[in-house]
TIZAVO-999334 format. One line per field, with one value per residue: x, z negated, y of N, C-alpha, C, O in turn; residue in three letters. Coordinates in steps of 0.2 Angstrom, whole numbers, plus 5000, padded with zeros to 4 digits. Example, Ala and Ser with C-alpha at 12.3 -4.5 7.8 and 13.67 -1.06 7.14 Angstrom:
BEGIN
n.xx (5066:5064)
n.zz (4961:4965)
n.yy (4972:4989)
ca.xx (5062:5068)
ca.zz (4961:4964)
ca.yy (4978:4995)
c.xx (5066:5064)
c.zz (4961:4961)
c.yy (4984:5000)
o.xx (5071:5067)
o.zz (4958:4960)
o.yy (4983:5006)
r (ALA:SER)
END
This chain:
BEGIN
n.xx (5560:5559:5557:5563:5556:5568:5566:5556:5559:5575:5585:5583:5570:5565:5567:5557:5543:5527:5529:5539:5537:5524:5533:5540:5528:5524:5535:5533:5537:5542:5535:5538:5550:5548:5550:5545:5541:5535:5525:5523:5511:5506:5505:5512:5522:5530:5546:5565:5577:5576:5576:5569:5579:5590:5582:5574:5566:5567:5569:5569:5567:5557:5549:5548:5538:5522:5511:5504:5516:5525:5519:5521:5535:5544:5549:5558:5557:5545:5535:5527:5532:5526:5509:5507:5496:5494:5501:5497:5483:5487:5492:5481:5471:5480:5492:5506:5519:5523:5537:5539:5547:5551:5559:5557:5551:5538:5528:5523:5509:5500:5505:5499:5487:5482:5487:5477:5466:5468:5468:5477:5487:5491:5501:5511:5528:5535:5550:5563:5580:5582:5578:5568:5557:5553:5546:5540:5526:5526:5520:5507:5503:5499:5501:5507:5519:5535:5553:5569:5581:5599:5615:5629:5636:5628:5629:5620:5609:5596:5594:5592:5583:5570:5570:5562:5551:5549:5550:5559:5571:5583:5595:5611:5618:5633:5637:5629:5629:5633:5631:5622:5611:5607:5607:5596:5586:5586:5579:5566:5564:5562:5575:5578:5587:5597:5607:5605:5613:5618:5619:5629:5629:5615:5614:5623:5615:5603:5608:5609:5596:5591:5576:5571:5576:5580:5583:5589:5586:5573:5569:5580:5584:5574:5571)
n.zz (4477:4486:4501:4509:4521:4525:4521:4531:4544:4546:4553:4565:4571:4573:4558:4544:4552:4558:4567:4562:4550:4557:4562:4554:4546:4556:4557:4546:4531:4515:4512:4514:4511:4508:4511:4502:4503:4499:4506:4511:4509:4501:4504:4506:4515:4525:4525:4525:4520:4516:4525:4541:4551:4555:4556:4568:4581:4577:4569:4552:4534:4524:4512:4515:4524:4534:4537:4548:4556:4554:4559:4574:4576:4584:4578:4584:4597:4601:4588:4577:4560:4548:4538:4521:4519:4529:4530:4521:4524:4536:4529:4520:4519:4517:4513:4509:4498:4494:4492:4486:4486:4476:4482:4482:4470:4460:4467:4460:4453:4466:4471:4465:4464:4478:4477:4468:4475:4487:4479:4476:4468:4461:4470:4473:4470:4461:4463:4460:4461:4453:4439:4428:4437:4434:4422:4422:4430:4422:4411:4416:4422:4414:4420:4433:4442:4438:4443:4441:4451:4455:4458:4454:4440:4428:4411:4402:4407:4403:4395:4402:4408:4400:4392:4400:4401:4411:4425:4431:4439:4452:4464:4470:4484:4484:4473:4464:4450:4447:4432:4428:4435:4426:4414:4417:4419:4408:4400:4403:4415:4431:4448:4463:4477:4487:4500:4512:4524:4532:4532:4523:4511:4509:4507:4494:4486:4485:4478:4465:4464:4462:4464:4473:4489:4499:4517:4532:4541:4544:4552:4557:4547:4544:4554)
n.yy (5483:5497:5505:5521:5536:5548:5563:5563:5556:5558:5556:5549:5556:5572:5583:5583:5583:5581:5572:5563:5558:5553:5541:5536:5526:5521:5510:5503:5507:5511:5522:5539:5554:5572:5588:5606:5622:5638:5649:5667:5671:5661:5647:5629:5623:5613:5608:5609:5620:5636:5644:5648:5646:5635:5623:5628:5635:5646:5663:5668:5671:5660:5662:5675:5676:5674:5661:5661:5667:5659:5646:5645:5644:5631:5617:5607:5594:5598:5599:5608:5617:5607:5610:5605:5602:5594:5583:5578:5574:5565:5554:5551:5541:5529:5517:5521:5532:5547:5556:5571:5586:5601:5614:5627:5642:5646:5635:5626:5625:5626:5617:5607:5609:5604:5591:5587:5590:5580:5569:5559:5556:5545:5544:5551:5556:5568:5579:5589:5598:5607:5608:5614:5618:5605:5604:5614:5607:5596:5601:5608:5597:5578:5568:5565:5558:5564:5564:5570:5576:5575:5577:5574:5562:5557:5558:5553:5547:5543:5555:5563:5562:5559:5571:5580:5573:5563:5549:5543:5543:5555:5552:5555:5545:5545:5547:5539:5524:5506:5506:5517:5512:5502:5507:5518:5506:5497:5507:5505:5516:5524:5522:5529:5531:5542:5545:5529:5525:5515:5496:5489:5500:5497:5486:5486:5490:5486:5474:5479:5482:5493:5505:5514:5514:5529:5533:5539:5534:5524:5518:5508:5502:5494:5486)
ca.xx (5563:5555:5562:5557:5560:5569:5564:5552:5566:5579:5591:5579:5565:5563:5566:5550:5539:5520:5533:5543:5532:5522:5537:5542:5524:5523:5539:5532:5542:5535:5535:5545:5552:5547:5552:5542:5543:5528:5525:5522:5503:5502:5504:5515:5526:5535:5552:5571:5581:5574:5575:5568:5582:5591:5578:5568:5570:5567:5574:5567:5566:5549:5546:5545:5532:5516:5508:5503:5524:5531:5516:5525:5540:5546:5553:5557:5551:5540:5531:5528:5532:5518:5508:5508:5491:5490:5506:5492:5481:5492:5495:5476:5469:5485:5494:5512:5521:5525:5542:5537:5553:5551:5564:5560:5547:5528:5525:5518:5501:5498:5506:5497:5479:5480:5485:5473:5459:5464:5465:5482:5491:5496:5505:5515:5533:5538:5559:5568:5584:5577:5571:5562:5551:5547:5546:5531:5525:5523:5516:5503:5500:5504:5502:5511:5528:5544:5560:5574:5587:5607:5623:5632:5634:5624:5634:5618:5603:5591:5591:5589:5573:5567:5571:5556:5546:5549:5548:5565:5578:5583:5601:5616:5623:5639:5640:5624:5634:5628:5630:5617:5605:5605:5603:5589:5580:5586:5573:5559:5564:5565:5579:5579:5596:5597:5601:5608:5612:5621:5619:5635:5625:5610:5617:5624:5609:5599:5609:5607:5587:5588:5567:5567:5582:5579:5586:5586:5585:5568:5565:5587:5586:5569:5575)
ca.zz (4479:4491:4507:4510:4525:4520:4526:4540:4548:4547:4559:4572:4574:4569:4554:4541:4556:4557:4570:4560:4546:4559:4566:4547:4543:4560:4554:4541:4527:4509:4509:4513:4507:4513:4505:4502:4500:4497:4511:4509:4508:4497:4507:4506:4520:4524:4527:4521:4522:4517:4532:4549:4555:4556:4560:4572:4587:4575:4562:4545:4527:4522:4507:4519:4531:4533:4537:4555:4558:4555:4562:4580:4576:4587:4575:4587:4602:4604:4584:4574:4552:4546:4529:4515:4518:4537:4529:4515:4528:4538:4523:4514:4520:4518:4505:4507:4492:4494:4488:4487:4485:4478:4484:4481:4464:4464:4470:4453:4451:4471:4473:4457:4465:4481:4475:4464:4479:4491:4473:4478:4461:4459:4478:4471:4466:4463:4460:4459:4457:4448:4432:4425:4440:4434:4416:4422:4433:4416:4406:4420:4422:4411:4423:4441:4442:4441:4446:4442:4456:4452:4462:4449:4437:4420:4404:4398:4413:4399:4388:4406:4412:4393:4393:4405:4402:4418:4425:4433:4441:4459:4461:4479:4486:4484:4465:4457:4451:4443:4427:4429:4435:4421:4408:4416:4418:4401:4396:4407:4420:4439:4450:4465:4478:4494:4509:4512:4529:4534:4532:4518:4507:4507:4501:4487:4481:4483:4473:4460:4461:4465:4465:4481:4494:4506:4521:4535:4549:4543:4559:4557:4541:4543:4557)
ca.yy (5486:5503:5509:5527:5539:5553:5570:5560:5549:5562:5554:5547:5560:5581:5580:5585:5584:5576:5566:5560:5554:5545:5536:5529:5524:5515:5506:5501:5507:5511:5530:5545:5560:5578:5598:5611:5631:5645:5656:5675:5671:5657:5641:5624:5622:5607:5613:5607:5626:5641:5648:5643:5645:5629:5615:5627:5640:5655:5667:5671:5667:5655:5667:5683:5677:5671:5656:5662:5669:5648:5642:5650:5640:5624:5613:5601:5591:5603:5600:5615:5614:5606:5611:5601:5597:5591:5579:5573:5570:5558:5549:5549:5535:5524:5517:5524:5537:5552:5560:5578:5591:5606:5619:5635:5643:5647:5630:5622:5627:5625:5611:5602:5609:5599:5584:5582:5590:5576:5564:5557:5559:5538:5542:5556:5558:5575:5579:5595:5598:5613:5603:5618:5617:5599:5606:5616:5601:5591:5606:5608:5587:5575:5561:5563:5556:5568:5562:5575:5576:5575:5576:5571:5557:5562:5558:5553:5548:5542:5560:5567:5560:5559:5578:5583:5565:5558:5540:5542:5549:5552:5554:5553:5539:5547:5547:5531:5516:5503:5507:5521:5509:5498:5512:5519:5500:5497:5510:5510:5521:5520:5525:5533:5535:5544:5542:5525:5526:5510:5491:5489:5503:5496:5481:5486:5496:5480:5471:5483:5482:5501:5503:5516:5516:5532:5534:5546:5528:5521:5510:5505:5498:5491:5480)
c.xx (5560:5559:5558:5561:5563:5568:5560:5556:5570:5584:5586:5575:5565:5564:5560:5545:5533:5525:5534:5540:5527:5526:5538:5535:5523:5528:5539:5534:5537:5534:5540:5545:5550:5550:5546:5541:5535:5530:5523:5515:5501:5502:5509:5517:5531:5542:5560:5574:5575:5574:5573:5575:5591:5588:5572:5572:5565:5568:5570:5567:5556:5547:5542:5540:5529:5515:5510:5513:5527:5527:5518:5531:5543:5551:5556:5555:5543:5532:5535:5529:5525:5517:5509:5502:5491:5496:5498:5485:5483:5491:5488:5474:5472:5489:5503:5514:5525:5528:5539:5543:5553:5557:5564:5555:5540:5528:5521:5513:5500:5498:5499:5491:5479:5481:5479:5464:5461:5465:5471:5488:5494:5500:5511:5522:5534:5545:5560:5574:5585:5572:5568:5556:5546:5545:5539:5527:5521:5519:5508:5499:5503:5505:5505:5516:5532:5548:5566:5581:5595:5609:5627:5629:5632:5629:5629:5610:5597:5586:5587:5583:5568:5564:5565:5550:5544:5550:5554:5568:5581:5591:5605:5617:5629:5643:5636:5632:5629:5625:5625:5612:5601:5605:5598:5583:5580:5578:5569:5560:5567:5572:5579:5586:5594:5606:5610:5605:5615:5622:5623:5627:5620:5609:5616:5618:5603:5602:5612:5601:5587:5580:5566:5574:5579:5583:5582:5586:5580:5570:5574:5585:5579:5569:5581)
c.zz (4487:4498:4511:4515:4521:4525:4533:4540:4550:4553:4565:4576:4570:4564:4549:4546:4557:4564:4569:4555:4551:4560:4561:4544:4550:4559:4548:4534:4521:4507:4513:4510:4512:4506:4506:4499:4503:4502:4507:4506:4506:4500:4509:4513:4520:4529:4520:4517:4518:4519:4538:4554:4557:4560:4565:4577:4584:4569:4556:4539:4524:4517:4510:4525:4530:4539:4547:4559:4560:4559:4572:4581:4580:4582:4575:4591:4602:4595:4579:4565:4550:4537:4529:4517:4525:4535:4523:4520:4534:4533:4518:4514:4519:4510:4504:4500:4494:4489:4488:4482:4481:4479:4484:4473:4465:4466:4466:4455:4458:4472:4471:4462:4474:4482:4472:4469:4484:4484:4477:4474:4459:4467:4477:4469:4466:4461:4465:4459:4451:4442:4428:4429:4436:4425:4416:4422:4427:4411:4408:4420:4419:4414:4429:4438:4444:4440:4444:4448:4453:4462:4462:4445:4431:4417:4400:4400:4407:4396:4396:4406:4405:4392:4395:4405:4407:4419:4429:4436:4449:4461:4469:4476:4483:4476:4458:4460:4447:4436:4424:4430:4429:4418:4409:4415:4410:4397:4400:4413:4426:4441:4458:4469:4487:4497:4510:4519:4537:4531:4523:4511:4506:4505:4497:4481:4480:4478:4468:4456:4460:4466:4472:4484:4498:4510:4530:4541:4545:4548:4561:4553:4540:4547:4557)
c.yy (5490:5506:5516:5533:5545:5558:5566:5551:5555:5561:5553:5552:5568:5579:5588:5586:5580:5570:5559:5556:5548:5540:5531:5525:5519:5509:5503:5502:5510:5517:5532:5549:5564:5584:5601:5617:5633:5651:5664:5673:5665:5649:5635:5621:5618:5608:5614:5615:5631:5646:5647:5644:5639:5623:5619:5633:5647:5656:5668:5666:5666:5660:5673:5681:5674:5665:5657:5664:5662:5646:5642:5644:5633:5619:5606:5597:5594:5603:5605:5611:5615:5608:5607:5596:5594:5584:5573:5571:5566:5555:5547:5544:5530:5521:5517:5528:5539:5556:5566:5582:5598:5610:5624:5637:5648:5642:5627:5621:5626:5619:5603:5601:5604:5592:5580:5585:5585:5567:5556:5555:5552:5537:5544:5555:5563:5576:5587:5593:5603:5611:5609:5618:5610:5601:5609:5611:5598:5594:5607:5602:5584:5569:5559:5562:5561:5565:5569:5573:5580:5573:5572:5564:5562:5558:5553:5553:5547:5549:5562:5567:5561:5566:5582:5578:5564:5552:5540:5546:5549:5553:5551:5547:5540:5546:5540:5525:5514:5503:5511:5518:5506:5501:5513:5511:5496:5501:5511:5512:5519:5525:5524:5535:5538:5545:5535:5522:5518:5502:5487:5495:5500:5490:5479:5490:5491:5477:5473:5483:5490:5503:5507:5517:5522:5535:5539:5539:5523:5513:5506:5499:5493:5486:5476)
o.xx (5559:5564:5553:5567:5562:5569:5562:5556:5569:5586:5587:5575:5566:5562:5559:5542:5534:5523:5533:5541:5527:5523:5538:5537:5520:5526:5543:5534:5531:5532:5545:5542:5549:5552:5543:5541:5531:5534:5523:5514:5496:5499:5511:5513:5535:5543:5560:5573:5571:5572:5577:5575:5596:5590:5567:5578:5562:5569:5566:5567:5551:5542:5536:5539:5530:5518:5514:5515:5530:5530:5514:5532:5545:5557:5557:5549:5537:5527:5541:5527:5521:5521:5511:5501:5486:5495:5496:5482:5478:5485:5489:5474:5468:5489:5506:5510:5530:5525:5534:5543:5556:5561:5568:5554:5539:5528:5515:5512:5495:5494:5497:5489:5474:5478:5477:5459:5457:5462:5469:5492:5499:5502:5516:5521:5534:5546:5559:5576:5588:5566:5565:5551:5540:5541:5534:5524:5515:5516:5503:5493:5509:5508:5505:5518:5532:5547:5565:5584:5595:5607:5630:5623:5633:5634:5631:5606:5592:5580:5581:5578:5562:5558:5563:5545:5538:5550:5555:5568:5583:5592:5603:5617:5630:5649:5637:5636:5624:5620:5624:5607:5595:5600:5594:5577:5576:5574:5567:5557:5572:5574:5579:5591:5591:5610:5616:5600:5614:5627:5620:5622:5620:5605:5613:5618:5599:5599:5616:5599:5583:5578:5563:5578:5575:5586:5577:5588:5582:5572:5575:5585:5578:5567:5581)
o.zz (4493:4498:4514:4515:4515:4531:4539:4538:4555:4557:4570:4582:4564:4563:4551:4544:4556:4565:4571:4556:4550:4560:4561:4541:4550:4561:4545:4530:4521:4501:4515:4505:4518:4500:4512:4493:4507:4502:4501:4500:4507:4496:4515:4516:4516:4535:4515:4511:4515:4517:4540:4560:4560:4564:4566:4576:4587:4565:4557:4539:4523:4519:4508:4530:4526:4544:4550:4564:4565:4564:4575:4586:4575:4583:4571:4589:4602:4595:4577:4563:4550:4532:4533:4518:4525:4538:4523:4518:4535:4534:4513:4509:4520:4504:4499:4495:4497:4484:4491:4476:4485:4474:4485:4470:4470:4472:4467:4458:4457:4474:4473:4465:4475:4485:4473:4468:4488:4485:4480:4477:4456:4470:4479:4463:4472:4455:4471:4458:4445:4440:4423:4426:4436:4423:4413:4417:4426:4407:4404:4418:4420:4411:4430:4433:4450:4435:4448:4448:4450:4467:4466:4445:4430:4421:4396:4397:4409:4396:4396:4406:4406:4391:4392:4408:4408:4414:4429:4436:4451:4457:4473:4471:4479:4474:4453:4464:4445:4434:4418:4426:4427:4415:4405:4412:4408:4394:4401:4417:4427:4438:4460:4467:4491:4493:4509:4521:4543:4528:4519:4508:4500:4501:4494:4475:4476:4473:4466:4450:4457:4471:4476:4481:4501:4508:4532:4546:4543:4548:4565:4554:4535:4544:4560)
o.yy (5488:5510:5516:5534:5546:5557:5567:5546:5558:5565:5556:5552:5569:5573:5594:5591:5574:5564:5554:5550:5542:5535:5525:5520:5513:5503:5500:5497:5512:5518:5530:5550:5563:5584:5600:5618:5630:5655:5664:5674:5663:5645:5636:5617:5617:5608:5616:5616:5628:5651:5643:5644:5641:5619:5616:5636:5651:5652:5672:5660:5669:5663:5675:5684:5670:5665:5655:5662:5660:5643:5639:5640:5630:5618:5601:5596:5592:5606:5607:5606:5620:5609:5604:5590:5590:5578:5567:5566:5562:5554:5544:5541:5525:5523:5514:5526:5535:5558:5564:5581:5601:5608:5627:5631:5651:5644:5625:5615:5622:5615:5598:5595:5601:5588:5575:5583:5585:5561:5551:5552:5552:5532:5541:5552:5564:5574:5589:5587:5603:5612:5606:5617:5609:5596:5607:5610:5598:5591:5607:5601:5585:5565:5554:5564:5563:5561:5573:5568:5585:5571:5568:5561:5568:5556:5550:5557:5550:5550:5563:5571:5563:5567:5587:5580:5563:5548:5534:5552:5543:5557:5547:5545:5535:5546:5538:5524:5517:5501:5511:5520:5506:5499:5511:5511:5494:5498:5517:5508:5516:5530:5518:5538:5535:5546:5536:5519:5517:5501:5484:5493:5499:5488:5475:5491:5492:5477:5470:5483:5493:5500:5504:5521:5520:5540:5541:5542:5517:5507:5502:5493:5489:5480:5471)
r (MET:LYS:ILE:ILE:GLY:HIS:ARG:GLY:ALA:LYS:GLY:GLU:LYS:ALA:GLU:ASN:THR:LEU:GLU:GLY:PHE:ARG:TYR:SER:PHE:ASN:ASN:LYS:VAL:ASP:GLY:VAL:GLU:LEU:ASP:ILE:HIS:CYS:THR:LYS:ASP:GLN:HIS:LEU:VAL:VAL:ILE:HIS:ASP:ASP:THR:LEU:ASP:ARG:THR:THR:ASP:ARG:GLN:GLY:LYS:ILE:SER:GLN:MET:SER:LEU:GLU:ASP:ILE:SER:SER:ALA:ASN:ALA:GLY:ASP:GLY:GLU:LYS:VAL:PRO:LEU:LEU:SER:GLU:VAL:PHE:ASP:PHE:TYR:ASN:ASP:LYS:ASP:GLN:GLU:ILE:MET:VAL:GLU:ILE:LYS:SER:SER:ASN:CYS:GLU:GLN:LEU:LEU:LEU:LYS:ILE:ILE:ALA:ASP:TYR:LYS:ILE:GLU:ASP:LYS:ILE:ILE:ILE:LYS:SER:PHE:ASN:HIS:ARG:PHE:LEU:LYS:THR:ILE:ARG:HIS:LEU:ASN:LYS:ASP:VAL:ARG:ILE:PHE:PRO:LEU:LEU:TYR:GLY:LEU:PRO:LEU:ASP:PRO:VAL:SER:LEU:ILE:LYS:SER:ILE:ASP:GLY:GLN:GLY:ILE:SER:ILE:SER:LEU:SER:THR:VAL:ASP:GLN:GLU:LEU:VAL:GLN:GLN:CYS:HIS:ARG:SER:GLY:TYR:GLN:VAL:ALA:VAL:TRP:ASN:ALA:ASN:THR:THR:GLU:ASP:PHE:GLU:ARG:LEU:LYS:SER:TRP:SER:VAL:ASP:TYR:ILE:CYS:THR:ASP:PHE:PRO:GLY:VAL:ILE:LYS:ARG)
END
């Protein structure tokens, strides 16, 4: 079982910032989860929403803005919206895993290039609610791990994973059940669950032998 800091440490630090990723690392979690969007000038930035509006002091749609425009935004606590490469720079010599959620189109080739440049394919799990993005990833790269993201409970999680040649599934805490975990494990697939933020949630998922538990409070969970 591995503990993953959701959006760095969303419940304790500004989400998807280098400060949050450093905080998770310092609390000795097993990895972090982050979200990526592509800018107008083809840079991958780490931010959850498709606009700056909610998480920064600026406004605007990521896909219609340049990296220079986005770099001036305050993403909380004086932090800026980081480039994906800046996060990889931090983790490059560390053992933690990184879950990368693709949030927008036209990210796949650029993401795989950056992963290849850093030679960290073994550390990466690529996720998305848009399973066509994952299908494209698999077409371009046969080795990187991919997990389809789900809110709802699928009738046949194993068939879903097989349909994109994935290695596991990532599902909401609100819908996951023990039967899904057992179905996946019997077929050799892993299960990641987001987000366990209470002791009760954590202990329940631990008793089910969930492989990855994402949390907004990595510092609290580790303590």
